[in-house]
DOTOR-227567 format. One record per residue (C-alpha): residue number from 1; x, y, z. Coordinates in nm, 3 decimals, always signed. Example, Ala and Ser with C-alpha at 12.3 -4.5 7.8 and 13.67 -1.06 7.14 Angstrom:
<vexvos>
VEXVO lumdo    east   north      up
VEXVO     1  +1.230  -0.450  +0.780
VEXVO     2  +1.367  -0.106  +0.714
</vexvos>
This chain:
<vexvos>
VEXVO lumdo    east   north      up
VEXVO     1  +0.086  -1.999  +0.090
VEXVO     2  -0.153  -1.847  +0.331
VEXVO     3  -0.005  -1.550  +0.498
VEXVO     4  +0.334  -1.476  +0.347
VEXVO     5  +0.545  -1.184  +0.462
VEXVO     6  +0.752  -0.983  +0.226
VEXVO     7  +1.111  -1.101  +0.205
VEXVO     8  +1.337  -0.796  +0.189
VEXVO     9  +1.585  -0.995  -0.019
VEXVO    10  +1.342  -1.009  -0.311
VEXVO    11  +1.429  -0.771  -0.595
VEXVO    12  +1.103  -0.582  -0.575
VEXVO    13  +1.138  -0.534  -0.203
VEXVO    14  +1.508  -0.453  -0.177
VEXVO    15  +1.495  -0.105  -0.327
VEXVO    16  +1.671  +0.144  -0.099
VEXVO    17  +1.468  +0.421  +0.060
VEXVO    18  +1.479  +0.750  -0.125
VEXVO    19  +1.673  +1.051  -0.018
VEXVO    20  +1.483  +1.276  +0.226
VEXVO    21  +1.453  +1.531  -0.053
VEXVO    22  +1.197  +1.305  -0.218
VEXVO    23  +0.950  +1.359  +0.065
VEXVO    24  +0.767  +1.613  -0.144
VEXVO    25  +0.666  +1.362  -0.409
VEXVO    26  +0.314  +1.431  -0.528
VEXVO    27  +0.049  +1.205  -0.381
VEXVO    28  -0.211  +1.270  -0.648
VEXVO    29  -0.028  +1.134  -0.951
VEXVO    30  -0.181  +0.852  -1.154
VEXVO    31  -0.111  +0.516  -0.992
VEXVO    32  -0.054  +0.676  -0.650
VEXVO    33  -0.158  +0.437  -0.379
VEXVO    34  -0.307  +0.701  -0.155
VEXVO    35  -0.130  +0.941  +0.076
VEXVO    36  -0.275  +1.130  +0.366
VEXVO    37  -0.025  +1.125  +0.654
VEXVO    38  -0.040  +1.384  +0.921
VEXVO    39  +0.207  +1.670  +0.907
VEXVO    40  +0.396  +1.574  +1.222
VEXVO    41  +0.473  +1.214  +1.118
VEXVO    42  +0.786  +1.170  +1.329
VEXVO    43  +0.928  +0.897  +1.549
VEXVO    44  +0.655  +0.951  +1.809
VEXVO    45  +0.397  +0.821  +1.560
VEXVO    46  +0.615  +0.519  +1.483
VEXVO    47  +0.672  +0.441  +1.851
VEXVO    48  +0.304  +0.478  +1.931
VEXVO    49  +0.202  +0.252  +1.643
VEXVO    50  +0.447  -0.024  +1.734
VEXVO    51  +0.350  -0.013  +2.100
VEXVO    52  -0.020  -0.028  +2.010
VEXVO    53  +0.033  -0.332  +1.788
VEXVO    54  +0.248  -0.503  +2.052
VEXVO    55  -0.025  -0.445  +2.310
VEXVO    56  -0.281  -0.590  +2.070
VEXVO    57  -0.054  -0.893  +2.020
VEXVO    58  -0.037  -0.954  +2.395
VEXVO    59  -0.410  -0.906  +2.436
VEXVO    60  -0.480  -1.158  +2.158
VEXVO    61  -0.231  -1.397  +2.314
VEXVO    62  -0.419  -1.388  +2.642
VEXVO    63  -0.751  -1.446  +2.466
VEXVO    64  -0.598  -1.738  +2.278
VEXVO    65  -0.476  -1.893  +2.600
VEXVO    66  -0.808  -1.846  +2.779
VEXVO    67  -1.017  -1.987  +2.493
VEXVO    68  -0.778  -2.274  +2.431
VEXVO    69  -0.770  -2.393  +2.790
VEXVO    70  -1.134  -2.500  +2.779
VEXVO    71  -1.103  -2.685  +2.449
VEXVO    72  -0.781  -2.873  +2.499
VEXVO    73  -0.642  -3.099  +2.762
VEXVO    74  -0.466  -2.971  +3.072
VEXVO    75  -0.396  -2.599  +3.083
VEXVO    76  -0.035  -2.505  +3.038
VEXVO    77  +0.179  -2.258  +3.222
VEXVO    78  +0.351  -2.117  +2.918
VEXVO    79  +0.263  -1.906  +2.618
VEXVO    80  +0.041  -1.664  +2.802
VEXVO    81  +0.109  -1.670  +3.176
VEXVO    82  +0.430  -1.609  +3.360
VEXVO    83  +0.593  -1.839  +3.608
VEXVO    84  +0.830  -1.593  +3.766
VEXVO    85  +0.788  -1.362  +4.060
VEXVO    86  +0.877  -1.027  +3.907
VEXVO    87  +0.614  -0.770  +3.820
VEXVO    88  +0.466  -0.775  +3.474
VEXVO    89  +0.551  -0.520  +3.211
VEXVO    90  +0.353  -0.201  +3.192
VEXVO    91  +0.188  -0.310  +2.868
VEXVO    92  +0.161  -0.679  +2.951
VEXVO    93  -0.161  -0.865  +2.896
VEXVO    94  -0.109  -1.157  +3.129
VEXVO    95  -0.236  -1.250  +3.469
VEXVO    96  -0.020  -1.014  +3.673
VEXVO    97  +0.300  -1.208  +3.736
VEXVO    98  +0.567  -1.309  +3.498
VEXVO    99  +0.917  -1.255  +3.378
VEXVO   100  +1.064  -0.912  +3.324
VEXVO   101  +0.917  -0.921  +2.975
VEXVO   102  +0.567  -0.910  +3.116
VEXVO   103  +0.289  -1.152  +3.176
VEXVO   104  +0.269  -1.259  +2.816
VEXVO   105  +0.533  -1.528  +2.845
VEXVO   106  +0.639  -1.786  +3.095
VEXVO   107  +0.865  -2.077  +3.157
VEXVO   108  +0.615  -2.358  +3.120
VEXVO   109  +0.651  -2.615  +2.846
VEXVO   110  +0.288  -2.685  +2.761
VEXVO   111  +0.085  -2.518  +2.490
VEXVO   112  -0.244  -2.336  +2.533
VEXVO   113  -0.440  -2.643  +2.433
VEXVO   114  -0.258  -2.909  +2.625
VEXVO   115  +0.096  -2.999  +2.715
VEXVO   116  +0.102  -3.293  +2.479
VEXVO   117  +0.092  -3.067  +2.173
VEXVO   118  -0.237  -3.202  +2.040
VEXVO   119  -0.587  -3.070  +2.041
VEXVO   120  -0.738  -3.372  +2.206
VEXVO   121  -0.878  -3.709  +2.124
VEXVO   122  -1.180  -3.811  +1.921
VEXVO   123  -1.419  -3.669  +2.180
VEXVO   124  -1.269  -3.321  +2.161
VEXVO   125  -1.461  -3.053  +1.977
VEXVO   126  -1.330  -2.831  +1.701
VEXVO   127  -1.159  -2.503  +1.794
VEXVO   128  -1.411  -2.253  +1.934
VEXVO   129  -1.484  -1.926  +1.761
VEXVO   130  -1.301  -1.728  +2.029
VEXVO   131  -0.988  -1.933  +1.966
VEXVO   132  -1.009  -1.867  +1.592
VEXVO   133  -1.064  -1.495  +1.645
VEXVO   134  -0.772  -1.475  +1.886
VEXVO   135  -0.542  -1.653  +1.641
VEXVO   136  -0.653  -1.413  +1.368
VEXVO   137  -0.578  -1.116  +1.594
VEXVO   138  -0.236  -1.263  +1.670
VEXVO   139  -0.157  -1.290  +1.299
VEXVO   140  -0.290  -0.942  +1.235
VEXVO   141  -0.068  -0.781  +1.497
VEXVO   142  +0.235  -0.988  +1.397
VEXVO   143  +0.194  -0.887  +1.031
VEXVO   144  +0.175  -0.519  +1.115
VEXVO   145  +0.475  -0.524  +1.346
VEXVO   146  +0.682  -0.717  +1.092
VEXVO   147  +0.582  -0.487  +0.804
VEXVO   148  +0.657  -0.175  +1.010
VEXVO   149  +1.000  -0.309  +1.100
VEXVO   150  +1.066  -0.365  +0.731
VEXVO   151  +0.948  -0.025  +0.608
VEXVO   152  +1.100  +0.189  +0.883
VEXVO   153  +1.410  -0.020  +0.952
VEXVO   154  +1.655  +0.276  +0.916
VEXVO   155  +1.490  +0.438  +1.220
VEXVO   156  +1.506  +0.123  +1.435
VEXVO   157  +1.786  -0.075  +1.593
VEXVO   158  +1.921  -0.274  +1.299
VEXVO   159  +2.021  -0.592  +1.484
VEXVO   160  +1.695  -0.607  +1.677
VEXVO   161  +1.481  -0.551  +1.366
VEXVO   162  +1.670  -0.811  +1.161
VEXVO   163  +1.623  -1.066  +1.437
VEXVO   164  +1.260  -0.982  +1.511
VEXVO   165  +1.110  -0.967  +1.162
VEXVO   166  +1.167  -1.328  +1.046
VEXVO   167  +1.041  -1.460  +1.378
VEXVO   168  +0.716  -1.270  +1.342
VEXVO   169  +0.686  -1.392  +0.983
VEXVO   170  +0.734  -1.750  +1.102
VEXVO   171  +0.466  -1.712  +1.370
VEXVO   172  +0.210  -1.549  +1.143
VEXVO   173  +0.267  -1.800  +0.864
VEXVO   174  +0.244  -2.098  +1.099
VEXVO   175  -0.082  -1.982  +1.253
VEXVO   176  -0.234  -1.906  +0.913
VEXVO   177  -0.190  -2.246  +0.752
VEXVO   178  -0.479  -2.424  +0.923
VEXVO   179  -0.725  -2.150  +0.831
VEXVO   180  -0.594  -2.146  +0.475
VEXVO   181  -0.653  -2.518  +0.423
VEXVO   182  -1.002  -2.499  +0.574
VEXVO   183  -1.099  -2.203  +0.355
VEXVO   184  -0.954  -2.373  +0.047
VEXVO   185  -1.156  -2.688  +0.107
VEXVO   186  -1.476  -2.492  +0.158
VEXVO   187  -1.411  -2.290  -0.157
VEXVO   188  -1.351  -2.598  -0.370
VEXVO   189  -1.652  -2.789  -0.240
VEXVO   190  -1.878  -2.493  -0.302
VEXVO   191  -1.740  -2.458  -0.654
VEXVO   192  -1.799  -2.827  -0.724
VEXVO   193  -2.153  -2.793  -0.598
VEXVO   194  -2.216  -2.490  -0.815
VEXVO   195  -2.067  -2.649  -1.127
VEXVO   196  -2.234  -2.988  -1.098
VEXVO   197  -2.567  -2.892  -0.945
VEXVO   198  -2.554  -3.195  -0.717
VEXVO   199  -2.740  -3.195  -0.386
VEXVO   200  -2.488  -3.355  -0.152
VEXVO   201  -2.115  -3.330  -0.097
VEXVO   202  -1.872  -3.441  +0.171
VEXVO   203  -1.898  -3.212  +0.472
VEXVO   204  -1.560  -3.064  +0.578
VEXVO   205  -1.437  -3.248  +0.883
VEXVO   206  -1.335  -3.046  +1.187
VEXVO   207  -0.979  -3.078  +1.307
VEXVO   208  -0.939  -3.278  +1.623
VEXVO   209  -1.240  -3.503  +1.563
VEXVO   210  -1.212  -3.856  +1.430
VEXVO   211  -1.501  -3.876  +1.189
VEXVO   212  -1.555  -4.023  +0.849
VEXVO   213  -1.663  -3.834  +0.542
VEXVO   214  -2.039  -3.807  +0.526
VEXVO   215  -2.283  -3.646  +0.290
VEXVO   216  -2.509  -3.367  +0.399
VEXVO   217  -2.867  -3.341  +0.275
VEXVO   218  -3.004  -3.016  +0.131
VEXVO   219  -3.077  -2.746  +0.387
VEXVO   220  -2.832  -2.883  +0.645
VEXVO   221  -2.495  -2.730  +0.734
VEXVO   222  -2.231  -2.774  +0.470
VEXVO   223  -2.258  -2.677  +0.106
VEXVO   224  -2.599  -2.521  +0.027
VEXVO   225  -2.841  -2.719  -0.181
VEXVO   226  -2.875  -2.658  -0.550
VEXVO   227  -3.154  -2.430  -0.664
VEXVO   228  -3.234  -2.661  -0.954
VEXVO   229  -3.168  -3.031  -1.016
VEXVO   230  -2.874  -3.130  -1.230
VEXVO   231  -2.942  -3.109  -1.602
VEXVO   232  -2.852  -3.377  -1.853
VEXVO   233  -2.560  -3.170  -1.984
VEXVO   234  -2.403  -3.187  -1.640
VEXVO   235  -2.430  -3.563  -1.617
VEXVO   236  -2.064  -3.641  -1.675
VEXVO   237  -1.954  -3.378  -1.423
VEXVO   238  -2.205  -3.490  -1.161
VEXVO   239  -2.081  -3.848  -1.178
VEXVO   240  -1.729  -3.755  -1.075
VEXVO   241  -1.805  -3.453  -0.858
VEXVO   242  -1.887  -3.651  -0.545
VEXVO   243  -1.569  -3.856  -0.567
VEXVO   244  -1.369  -3.545  -0.648
VEXVO   245  -1.511  -3.374  -0.340
VEXVO   246  -1.428  -3.675  -0.124
VEXVO   247  -1.072  -3.681  -0.259
VEXVO   248  -1.023  -3.310  -0.192
VEXVO   249  -1.172  -3.353  +0.153
VEXVO   250  -0.925  -3.628  +0.242
VEXVO   251  -0.621  -3.443  +0.112
VEXVO   252  -0.697  -3.098  +0.250
VEXVO   253  -0.828  -3.225  +0.584
VEXVO   254  -0.505  -3.418  +0.629
VEXVO   255  -0.304  -3.107  +0.546
VEXVO   256  -0.518  -2.902  +0.782
VEXVO   257  -0.469  -3.151  +1.065
VEXVO   258  -0.094  -3.140  +1.018
VEXVO   259  -0.101  -2.761  +1.013
VEXVO   260  -0.304  -2.763  +1.334
VEXVO   261  -0.051  -2.986  +1.508
VEXVO   262  +0.233  -2.771  +1.381
VEXVO   263  +0.067  -2.458  +1.518
VEXVO   264  +0.015  -2.614  +1.859
VEXVO   265  +0.375  -2.728  +1.873
VEXVO   266  +0.489  -2.380  +1.772
VEXVO   267  +0.282  -2.215  +2.045
VEXVO   268  +0.444  -2.440  +2.304
VEXVO   269  +0.799  -2.400  +2.178
VEXVO   270  +1.079  -2.195  +2.326
VEXVO   271  +1.100  -2.008  +1.997
VEXVO   272  +0.751  -1.873  +2.045
VEXVO   273  +0.822  -1.778  +2.406
VEXVO   274  +1.123  -1.580  +2.289
VEXVO   275  +0.909  -1.395  +2.033
VEXVO   276  +0.643  -1.317  +2.295
VEXVO   277  +0.912  -1.190  +2.533
VEXVO   278  +1.040  -0.948  +2.271
VEXVO   279  +0.691  -0.828  +2.182
VEXVO   280  +0.619  -0.768  +2.551
VEXVO   281  +0.932  -0.555  +2.575
VEXVO   282  +0.830  -0.374  +2.257
VEXVO   283  +0.503  -0.275  +2.423
VEXVO   284  +0.696  -0.068  +2.675
VEXVO   285  +1.006  +0.039  +2.484
VEXVO   286  +1.077  +0.060  +2.110
VEXVO   287  +1.447  +0.013  +2.021
VEXVO   288  +1.529  +0.307  +1.794
VEXVO   289  +1.846  +0.369  +1.600
VEXVO   290  +2.106  +0.605  +1.742
VEXVO   291  +2.000  +0.884  +1.505
VEXVO   292  +1.629  +0.854  +1.578
VEXVO   293  +1.692  +0.809  +1.950
VEXVO   294  +1.907  +1.119  +1.968
VEXVO   295  +1.657  +1.330  +1.776
VEXVO   296  +1.373  +1.214  +1.999
VEXVO   297  +1.560  +1.254  +2.326
VEXVO   298  +1.723  +1.597  +2.273
VEXVO   299  +1.572  +1.778  +1.976
VEXVO   300  +1.764  +2.086  +1.873
VEXVO   301  +1.600  +2.392  +1.717
VEXVO   302  +1.842  +2.391  +1.424
VEXVO   303  +1.819  +2.015  +1.362
VEXVO   304  +1.580  +1.868  +1.105
VEXVO   305  +1.321  +1.636  +1.262
VEXVO   306  +1.325  +1.268  +1.180
VEXVO   307  +1.048  +1.230  +0.923
VEXVO   308  +0.876  +0.901  +0.844
VEXVO   309  +0.732  +1.017  +0.514
VEXVO   310  +1.038  +0.950  +0.292
VEXVO   311  +1.040  +0.586  +0.399
VEXVO   312  +0.664  +0.557  +0.348
VEXVO   313  +0.705  +0.719  +0.006
VEXVO   314  +0.963  +0.456  -0.081
VEXVO   315  +0.712  +0.181  +0.003
VEXVO   316  +0.451  +0.352  -0.213
VEXVO   317  +0.691  +0.386  -0.506
VEXVO   318  +0.785  +0.019  -0.488
VEXVO   319  +0.416  -0.063  -0.506
VEXVO   320  +0.345  +0.164  -0.804
VEXVO   321  +0.648  +0.028  -0.990
VEXVO   322  +0.531  -0.328  -0.934
VEXVO   323  +0.177  -0.244  -1.047
VEXVO   324  +0.314  -0.075  -1.360
VEXVO   325  +0.480  -0.404  -1.456
VEXVO   326  +0.148  -0.594  -1.442
VEXVO   327  -0.048  -0.660  -1.763
VEXVO   328  -0.335  -0.435  -1.658
VEXVO   329  -0.443  -0.374  -2.018
VEXVO   330  -0.498  -0.745  -2.072
VEXVO   331  -0.658  -0.784  -1.730
VEXVO   332  -0.899  -0.505  -1.816
VEXVO   333  -1.058  -0.713  -2.091
VEXVO   334  -1.329  -0.941  -1.950
VEXVO   335  -1.303  -1.310  -2.038
VEXVO   336  -0.955  -1.277  -2.188
VEXVO   337  -0.867  -1.632  -2.071
VEXVO   338  -0.509  -1.525  -2.004
VEXVO   339  -0.504  -1.680  -1.658
VEXVO   340  -0.666  -2.001  -1.780
VEXVO   341  -0.433  -2.055  -2.077
VEXVO   342  -0.121  -2.014  -1.867
VEXVO   343  -0.268  -2.237  -1.598
VEXVO   344  -0.301  -2.537  -1.832
VEXVO   345  +0.042  -2.683  -1.770
VEXVO   346  +0.154  -3.029  -1.658
VEXVO   347  +0.422  -2.869  -1.443
VEXVO   348  +0.316  -2.903  -1.074
VEXVO   349  +0.505  -2.585  -0.981
VEXVO   350  +0.301  -2.264  -0.960
VEXVO   351  +0.302  -2.076  -1.287
VEXVO   352  +0.530  -1.772  -1.279
VEXVO   353  +0.248  -1.559  -1.420
VEXVO   354  +0.090  -1.544  -1.074
VEXVO   355  +0.409  -1.439  -0.893
VEXVO   356  +0.400  -1.067  -0.987
VEXVO   357  +0.041  -1.041  -0.866
VEXVO   358  +0.131  -1.204  -0.536
VEXVO   359  +0.422  -0.964  -0.501
VEXVO   360  +0.193  -0.665  -0.559
VEXVO   361  -0.035  -0.797  -0.287
VEXVO   362  +0.253  -0.801  -0.040
VEXVO   363  +0.371  -0.455  -0.142
VEXVO   364  +0.017  -0.319  -0.113
VEXVO   365  -0.002  -0.454  +0.239
VEXVO   366  +0.330  -0.289  +0.328
VEXVO   367  +0.203  +0.040  +0.191
VEXVO   368  -0.123  +0.019  +0.386
VEXVO   369  +0.059  -0.050  +0.710
VEXVO   370  +0.299  +0.237  +0.644
VEXVO   371  +0.001  +0.471  +0.607
VEXVO   372  -0.138  +0.339  +0.932
VEXVO   373  +0.190  +0.414  +1.110
VEXVO   374  +0.199  +0.765  +0.966
VEXVO   375  -0.154  +0.831  +1.082
VEXVO   376  -0.082  +0.692  +1.427
VEXVO   377  -0.374  +0.452  +1.397
VEXVO   378  -0.461  +0.257  +1.708
VEXVO   379  -0.499  -0.120  +1.699
VEXVO   380  -0.844  -0.217  +1.573
VEXVO   381  -0.904  +0.122  +1.408
VEXVO   382  -0.643  +0.100  +1.134
VEXVO   383  -0.886  +0.054  +0.845
VEXVO   384  -1.107  +0.349  +0.930
VEXVO   385  -0.901  +0.610  +0.745
VEXVO   386  -0.759  +0.400  +0.464
VEXVO   387  -0.828  +0.484  +0.101
VEXVO   388  -1.131  +0.290  -0.023
VEXVO   389  -0.940  +0.208  -0.338
VEXVO   390  -0.666  +0.038  -0.138
VEXVO   391  -0.919  -0.174  +0.049
VEXVO   392  -1.093  -0.283  -0.273
VEXVO   393  -0.761  -0.357  -0.445
VEXVO   394  -0.642  -0.558  -0.146
VEXVO   395  -0.961  -0.763  -0.139
VEXVO   396  -0.926  -0.837  -0.512
VEXVO   397  -0.567  -0.953  -0.466
VEXVO   398  -0.671  -1.171  -0.172
VEXVO   399  -0.931  -1.337  -0.396
VEXVO   400  -0.662  -1.376  -0.661
VEXVO   401  -0.435  -1.560  -0.420
VEXVO   402  -0.714  -1.781  -0.286
VEXVO   403  -0.830  -1.878  -0.635
VEXVO   404  -0.475  -1.949  -0.755
VEXVO   405  -0.405  -2.173  -0.456
VEXVO   406  -0.740  -2.349  -0.494
VEXVO   407  -0.666  -2.418  -0.861
VEXVO   408  -0.328  -2.560  -0.763
VEXVO   409  -0.495  -2.786  -0.506
VEXVO   410  -0.742  -2.914  -0.768
VEXVO   411  -0.457  -2.982  -1.011
VEXVO   412  -0.263  -3.164  -0.740
VEXVO   413  -0.564  -3.382  -0.662
VEXVO   414  -0.605  -3.462  -1.032
VEXVO   415  -0.251  -3.604  -1.034
VEXVO   416  -0.350  -3.871  -0.781
VEXVO   417  -0.269  -4.212  -0.931
VEXVO   418  -0.546  -4.452  -1.035
VEXVO   419  -0.843  -4.219  -1.000
VEXVO   420  -1.151  -4.271  -1.216
VEXVO   421  -1.175  -4.074  -1.543
VEXVO   422  -1.495  -3.906  -1.425
VEXVO   423  -1.317  -3.787  -1.110
VEXVO   424  -1.027  -3.650  -1.311
VEXVO   425  -1.270  -3.476  -1.543
VEXVO   426  -1.451  -3.309  -1.252
VEXVO   427  -1.120  -3.192  -1.105
VEXVO   428  -1.017  -3.052  -1.443
VEXVO   429  -1.339  -2.853  -1.469
VEXVO   430  -1.286  -2.732  -1.113
VEXVO   431  -0.930  -2.623  -1.196
VEXVO   432  -1.051  -2.427  -1.499
VEXVO   433  -1.323  -2.263  -1.290
VEXVO   434  -1.071  -2.143  -1.031
VEXVO   435  -0.840  -2.007  -1.300
VEXVO   436  -1.137  -1.810  -1.431
VEXVO   437  -1.174  -1.677  -1.076
VEXVO   438  -0.811  -1.568  -1.095
VEXVO   439  -0.890  -1.380  -1.414
VEXVO   440  -1.194  -1.217  -1.253
VEXVO   441  -0.986  -1.105  -0.954
VEXVO   442  -0.731  -0.945  -1.186
VEXVO   443  -1.008  -0.759  -1.364
VEXVO   444  -1.147  -0.636  -1.031
VEXVO   445  -0.802  -0.520  -0.921
VEXVO   446  -0.731  -0.314  -1.232
VEXVO   447  -1.080  -0.167  -1.213
VEXVO   448  -1.021  -0.062  -0.850
VEXVO   449  -0.667  +0.058  -0.906
VEXVO   450  -0.751  +0.295  -1.190
VEXVO   451  -1.015  +0.474  -0.988
VEXVO   452  -0.940  +0.810  -0.832
VEXVO   453  -0.835  +0.791  -0.466
VEXVO   454  -1.128  +0.827  -0.225
VEXVO   455  -1.065  +0.881  +0.144
VEXVO   456  -1.304  +0.751  +0.405
VEXVO   457  -1.435  +1.023  +0.640
</vexvos>
């Protein structure tokens, strides 16, 4: 999985928020995930954060449409420009006209890269960098809106939040798959190159271009050349490494192409237009619950203000509880081979040992976004005031996920029928190498987590 959102039905995520009396929970206890919200963390901070992320979503959507028009076929009228005659929303990011939801959506049926739902024929180039950056910004904003709706759901309109969150999760996950397959292929080819010491490997093929697998000489784009020639002890691995790389290239490029087509179809679908309409409305008005709306509209001197900190504390406690269940003592021992031993299984399903670590990654992301909402961080500046320990722990868990998925891809390729023994051997060595990377990521996480919290200035 590439960008998976937390499912509130999971046991670790379904814990109810604590009573408001727990707002005074100490933030400096061991295992605390960092706490530094401002004192007036009320609904105004939540509304401002959601509106900022919605505006960032619409801005990224416009960039995606503008960059995609030049790379695809005919420009479309949907997904980023309106086709109506009403004025755009106050926070819209479109071209000035559109439906009542703003200029971010329209009534056209084509996608940003062509109405036929494809990226183009053999003569079309790969997606430009601006298109990739815009898609990443779309996913980033969608993740933060979805996570905020999950954490602070009691303060928001329940029906609206329940309907909005899975749609944002669908959009973010769909857009993330193509990038995930490309990164996985690059990671595996580089690992094969490092392990075998060979000087040429199949170059990853860009999506949307009909090319055959070719080898790249040293010093040219692709996998960097080896510093030293292959030794005799690497002979068996070198023999099968080239074929293993070609097999991985075929399988993951095919998966990436399918993910690319799926993303284009999603961006041209009515489902996406409905999501963009709701985000455009969110940029101008945040649907609050009756309690939060009443407290914000007519605050009384004797009434207690609606505080966001108890809900953020609940997200932090879910994270610390999940981390406490991890085998951090074992992970703290270098070269313990725990991840490798449990990864040597003929079962094609992911090993359940990785699931708790993936869950902690999702909970850590929820906690980070809750801190951003409390601080009233603007879009694009959210990471400036985050605890350094949280950033390091999140990066370690991201490496853990990438290595686990790369190992699963190598194992899946090794199950291909009628492959040569040397190819299967190279894929087995590659699988073991990625499981060692999983172990190293766990070690880095426990090392970061046990440090004292450090706030960035």
